[in-house]
N, C-alpha and C positions, 0 to 999 in steps of 0.2 A: 954267439947269438946276441948277447947284450950289446956288444959293439955294433953289430948290424942294425939292431933296433934303434940305437942312439943315432947312428948315421942316417937312417931313413927319416927319423924325427927331425934332425937338423936340416936335412934336405927339404922336407916338407915345409918347415918354418921359413927357410930361405926363399922357397918358391912363392909362398904366400906373401912374404914381405915384398918380393919383387913385383907381384901383381898389384899390391896396395900402393906401391910407390912408383908405379909405371909412369913414365913420362907422358904427359898429355899429347894428343895428336893436334897439330896446328894446321888449320886450313885458312884459305882466304876466299871470301865471298865478294864478288863484284857485281854491281847492278847499276842501272841508270834510273833516275827519278828527280823530280823537282824537290825543293826544300821541304815542303809539307809532307810529301810522300816519303822522304828519307827518314823523317822522325818516326813515322809508323813502321817502316821497314826495319829500322834499327831496333824498335821495340820487339818486333818479331824475333830478330836475331838474339836480343838479350834474353828473352824468355827461353829460347832454345838453349842458350848457354847455361842458364840456371838449371835446366833439366839434364844437361850433359856436361858435368864438371870435368870430364876427361877430354873434352874437345875445346881447344883455344881457337878463337875466331878473329881474324883481321878483316876489316871491311874497307872496300874501295867503292865509294858512292860518287857518281859523277852525272853529268848530263848525257843525253843519248850519243851525240857525236863524239864526245871525249871518251865515252865507254868503248866505242868501236875502234877509235884511234889507238887507245891503250891496248886493246886485245890484239891488234895486228902486231904491235911491237913486242908485247909481253909473251904471247904464245910463240912467236918466232924465235925468241931468245930462250925459251924453255922456262920462263919465270911467270907463266900465266896463272890466274886464279884457279882454285880447286873447283869452285862452283860459280857459274856466272850466267847472267841473263843473255838470251839469244833470241832474236825475232825469228818467227817461223820460216820465212823465205831463205834464211841463211843456214838452216839446219842441213840441207843436202850438201852444201859446199863444205861445211866444217866436218861433216861425217865422211865425205869423200876424201878429204885431206888427212883423215885419221886424227883430227884434233880433239874430237869429243868421243866419249865412251858410248858404246852400244849398250843400252839399258834394257834390252828385251828380256833378259833373265831377271833382272832386279824388279821390273814392274810386275812380276808374278806375285809380289808381296802386296800389291795394290789392287783393289777392286775398281778397275778403270771405268766401269759403267757408271760409277758414282760421280764422274768428272766430265766436264766439257773439254774438248780439244784433242783428245788422244787420237781420234781418227785423222785429224788434220796433220799430226806430227809423224804418222807412220810413213815410211818410204814405200815405193812401189812393191818392194819385196816383203813388206809387213814388219820390218824392223823399227824399233823405237829408240831414238837417240836423245829425246828431250821430254821433259815433264811440264805440262801446261802451268803457267803461273797466273796469267790473265788473258782474257780473250778480247780481241778487237774486231768487231764485226760492223760492216758498213750498212747503213740504212739511209733513207731519204730524209734529210733535214729540210725544214721549210720555215720561212719567216712569216708568222701569222699576220703581222701588221701589213706587210706587202700584199698578202693574199686578200685581206679585208679591203684594203684601199682599191685593189683592182677588181673586187667583186668576184673572186675566184673561189670555188669551194675547196676545202682542204682535201689533200690526198687521202684515199682510203685503201682497203685491201683489194678493191676491184680495179684500181688504176692500172693502165697499161702504159707502155712506153709512148704510145700515141697521145694518151692523156697528159703525159709530161710535156710533150711538144706543144699541144694546144694551150696548156696553162702557161708555158714559157712565152708564147706569143703575146698573151694578154698581160703578163707580168713585166715584160720588158718596157722600160721607159728611158729612152736614150737621152732625153732632156735632163733626167736626174742621174744619168750614168748608172742606171739600174738594169741588171740583166735577169732574164727569167731563170736561168740555171747556170751553174758553173760546170762545164764539161771540158776541162783542160787536156792538153796533150800529156797525160799522166797515166801510168798503169793502174794506180789504185783509185784515184779520184775521177778518172775519165774513161778511157776506151775499154779497159779489160772487163770492168763490171758490165758495161753495155753489151759487149760481145757475148758474155755469158747469159745475160738476160734474153738475148735472142736465141739462146740454145746452142751457141757455138763455143769453140775454144781455139786458142792460138798455138798450142802445142799438144801433142798426144798424151795419153794417160801415163805412159812410161817416161814422159818428159825428155824424150830423145829426138823427136821429129817435129818440125814446124808444120802447122796445119793452116797457116795464114792464107795461102793461095788455094788450098784444096777444099776448105770448108766454106760452102756458099753462105753460111750464116754470118761468117766474119765480114763478108762483103756487105750483106744487108745491114749489119750493125754500123759499119763505117759510112755507108750512104746515109743512114739515119743521123749519125753524129754531124756529118758535113752540113746538113740542113741548118743546124744551130749556128755553125760558124758562118755560113754564107748569109744567113738572115740576121746576124748580129744579136742572136739570142743568148750568146755566151761570150765572155771576153776572148777575143782572138789575139794573135801574137802582137799586132800593132797596139791594141788596147793595153796589153801587158807591159809595153815599153814605157808607159806613163806611170801615173800614181797608183794604178791598180796593181801593177807589179806581178811577179811570177810566184809569189808565196800563195799558192792556191788555197791552202788550208786556212788562210785568214779571210778569204772573200766573204764567207758567211757572217762571221762576227763583225766584219766591217760594213755590213749591209750593202755589199756590192751585188750579190746574187740573192734571188728569192728561194732557190733550191740548190741543194748540194749533197752529193753522196759522201758520207764521212763516217768515222768510227765512234765508238763509245766514249773515248776520252775527249772528243771535241765538245761535249756538253760543258766541260769545265770552262773552256774558253768563251763559249756563248753565254754562260751564266755570269762570268766575270764582266762581260761587256753589257750585261743587262738586256740581252736580246729576248724578244717575245717570240718564242719558237716552239715547234713540236717536231715529232718524228713519225714517219710512216714506213711500212714494209716496202722494200724496193718493188717497183712496178713489174708486171709481167711483160715479157717481150711479146710481140705480135704472134710469133710462132714458138715462143719459148716458155719460160716460167719465171716466177720470182727467183731472183738470184742475189746473193750477198757475198761480197768479198770478205775473206776471213784471214786474220793473222793471229797466231797464238804467240804471245810472249812466253818464253819457256826458260826453265832451269836446265842446264847441262853440266856434265862432269868433264873435267879436263882429262883426256886419255893419257896424258904424260905424267899425271900425278901418281904417287906411290899407292899401293893397294890400301894401306892404312888410311891415307888421305881420302881416297875414293870412298871407302867405307864410311868415314866420318862425314864426308860431303853428302853421301846418300842418306845418312841419318837426318841431316838438315832438310833435304828435299822431302823426306817422309813427314817430318814434323810440319813443314810448310803446308802439306796437304791436309793436315789435321784441322779439326774444328776451331781450335783456339787461334791458330795463325790465319786460317781462312776468314774468320770473322773480322780480324784486324785488317786483312788484305782487302776485304770487301768495303771496308770503311773508307778506303782511299778513293773509291769511285773513279779510278783511272782506267779500269777494265773490268769485264765480268770475271769475277774470281772463279777458279776452276771447279770447286766443289758445287755440284748442282743444287743441293738443298740450301746451302748458304747463299748462293747467288740468287736463287728464287726468293728466299726470304728477304734478302736485301732489296730486290726489285719491288716486291710486294709492299714493303714498308717505306718506299721512296716517297718523299714529299717535294713538291715544287715542279719545275720544268725538267724534262718534257713530260707532259701529261701522259702520253702513251709510251712510257719508257719500256713497258713489257714487249714492245716491238723488237727490241734487241734479242730477247730470248726467243720470240716467235720466229725470228729470221734464222735461227740456228739450223733449222731443218733444211734451209736452202743454201747453206754456206758452202763455199769451196775456196781453195787456196788461190794464190796469185800466180799460178804457173811456176811454183817453186821447183828449182833444179839446182845442181851444183854450180851452174853458171847463171843464176837468176839475174843478178845485176847486169851482167854482160849481155844476155839475150834481149832483155827489154830496153837496155841502153842502146843497143845496136839499131833497133827499129824506131826509136823515138824520133830521130831527125827525119827519117823517111816519112813517118806519119805526119810530122810537122809540115813538111813540104806539101803533102796532100791536103791537109786541113787549110793551109794558107793559099791553096790554088796553084801551086807551082807545078804539080804533076797530077795526072788523072788517077782514078782508083785502080785501073789495071796496072799501071806502072808502080803504084804504091804497094799493091799486094804482092807482085812478083819480086820487087826489090826488097821489101821487108821480109818476105819468106826466105830469100837467099841470104840476107844478112843474119836472120835468126838461126838458120840452119848451119851457117858457117861457125857460129858460136857453139851451138849444141853439139856439133861434131867434135869439139874439143874434149867433151866428156868421154867419148869413145876412145880417143887417142890417149 
């Protein structure tokens, strides 16, 4: 009996010692950000490490393009990061490939009603593969100096797409190479937002079937956009061959256009250039409603990581959603942070331009994704040249709609196969 008691005691001591000296779990966190944002993001990670001594963290911080280039190589080789940032439109693709973990069970630990973005990251089946990190929502930016010079009243909540057109006519000054609005051949900055404002969509809710040719509101939206191109109210392809260029996201800060649909982060560029600007809620379509394009920057877990690594990575994600990390994240001003209360307080305490920054929060109720699907890049990439031919006058709208519909459907059919 004595021998048995001593044996059990030694066993217990050894088990305890093993727990105390357990080797820390090592994870890698990969994200994209500019230098200023990296300092803040690294502070968040350091605070997480201070509170989680059993987790070692390596950091890979790069620019957006390098981040995605690295992911393609690292994930394919099995050396991908444990936790990494992923833009909303790519979630279906990475989930379909089995690259990222299904978090539907883990999110039960979170009161998701306290956060923005969860509705946007659910797939058609209701599964959640990503956790919102920051929200990018499009609103209507406008140059106040250009409006004042042209004697045009600033946009308000009652503006329709026709008001945008009428204002663009007055704001266009070809002698100054100034255009009323930027409506490029681009899914986010151009046609997709307008199609949704008219109450239409280009693929169905299941994200499996093209509705380009079958939805009459798509036709209405493209006929509307074509007026701007035909009348020189927006830079066309010929204009873009010159100094204006194809970097559409710079047109506003470079004072080329008086209005532009863009996201929360674009404020930083406009501020840096000293632009006198403000923002307004996207206008109503003539037969539609306010609509805003929505992209959630999200955290995801590598499905190929070990269970211990995933658990440790999940601890970081939960920490990131906490007040301490969320307040730091809100200070970056690169996106609307996920925590609703922290985001609302940050907006309420905002000083400087834009004056009506609350518009970003008000637009949340009208937000929708960008036709996210497992072949998101491919389906909108396939129709872009066809739309370009239509906007530049090479083909008529009937040819564009049927050709774009066929091109999009051929890509979407890949998902079924």
